[in-house]
N, C-alpha and C positions, 0 to 999 in steps of 0.2 A: 152766039150759040151758048146755051147754059146747060151744063151737065150736072146732074145731081146723083151722088152716090149714096146708097143706103145699105146698111148692114146691121144685123143684130148686135155684132161685136166688132169693133175696129181696134186692131192690135198694132202697136207701133214698136218696132225694134229699137233697142236702146244703144246699139253700137252700129257703126257703119259696116256695110257688106261690100264684097267684091262685085262691082257692077258688070262684070263679064257674065255673071250668073243670069240665066234666063228663067223661064217657067220651071223647068225641071230642077235646076239648082236651088231656086228659091223655095220650091215645094219641099225639097229635102230639108232645108233650113227650118221651115214651118214644122215639119214632123219631129225634128230633133230639138229645136229650141222651145217651141210652143207645146210640145208633147201631145199634139192632137192633129188629125187630118184637117185640111184646109176647107172643110165643108161650111158653107153659109157665113163665113167670116171674111173680113177684109184685113189684109196684112200690108203694112207699110215698111219699106226699107229705104235707107238713104246711103249715099256714098260718103267717102271720107271728107271731101271738100264741102259737103252739105249743100251743093247746088243742084243736085238731082235726086229724085225719089222714084221708086217703083212701087206700084200697088198691085197686089196679087189677090185674086178672088176666084171662087167657083161661080160659074154662070151656067145654069141649066145643065148642059151636057158637055161642058168643057171648062178650061181654066182661062181666065182673063188676066192679062198683064198690061198695066197702064204705066207709062213712063213720062215724067215731066222734068224739064230742065229750066231753071230760072236764068233769064238773060243777065240779070244783075242781082246782087245781094245773095243771101244764103237762107236756107230753111232753118227754122228754130226748133231745137229739140231739147228735151229735159235729160238730165243725167240721173238715172235711178240705180238702185242697187240690184234690181232684177234685170233680166235680159230683155224684157218687154213690158209695156204698160198699155192701158186702153185709153182711148179718147172717144168723144162723142161726135155726132155728125156735124154739129156746129163748129167744133174745133178742127175737124177735117177740112171743112170749107175754108176756114181761115188759113190752115196750113197750105192747102193747094193754091191759095191766092198769094202765098209768100209773106203773109203777115206774121207778126209775133203773137201766135195764138196762146202762148203760155201767159204772157202779161195780160192779154185780153181776157183770158179765162179767170184771172184773179180778181177782176173787177166785180163788185157786188152791186146789186141794184140798191139805190138809196131810197129810203122811205122817210117821209116827214109826217110828224103828228100835227104840226102847225105850219101854215103857209105864210105867216106874217113875220 
């Protein structure tokens, strides 16, 4: 089964959160940390051990909470000066797969003027 998540803006928290928080607790974090309501955006939170993530989003007439735990390894996150940063859908896909999306994002497409 393949799941595809899309959002106009994907926000990633820069610090771990208490994973006892559910929809209401994470929604309050969105309002205070991100300074706007959770409408039409996707918010990603992670635990201190970095082996679990929660995705929070609005879906039509309610709020959706997706939880993922890696069996092995840890999720990769950046350390930024701000409380949050944005990623794109491709980076989200890599993150959910448990890949090092940061180093994968740094690779640029190589172009060659001459093939000989």
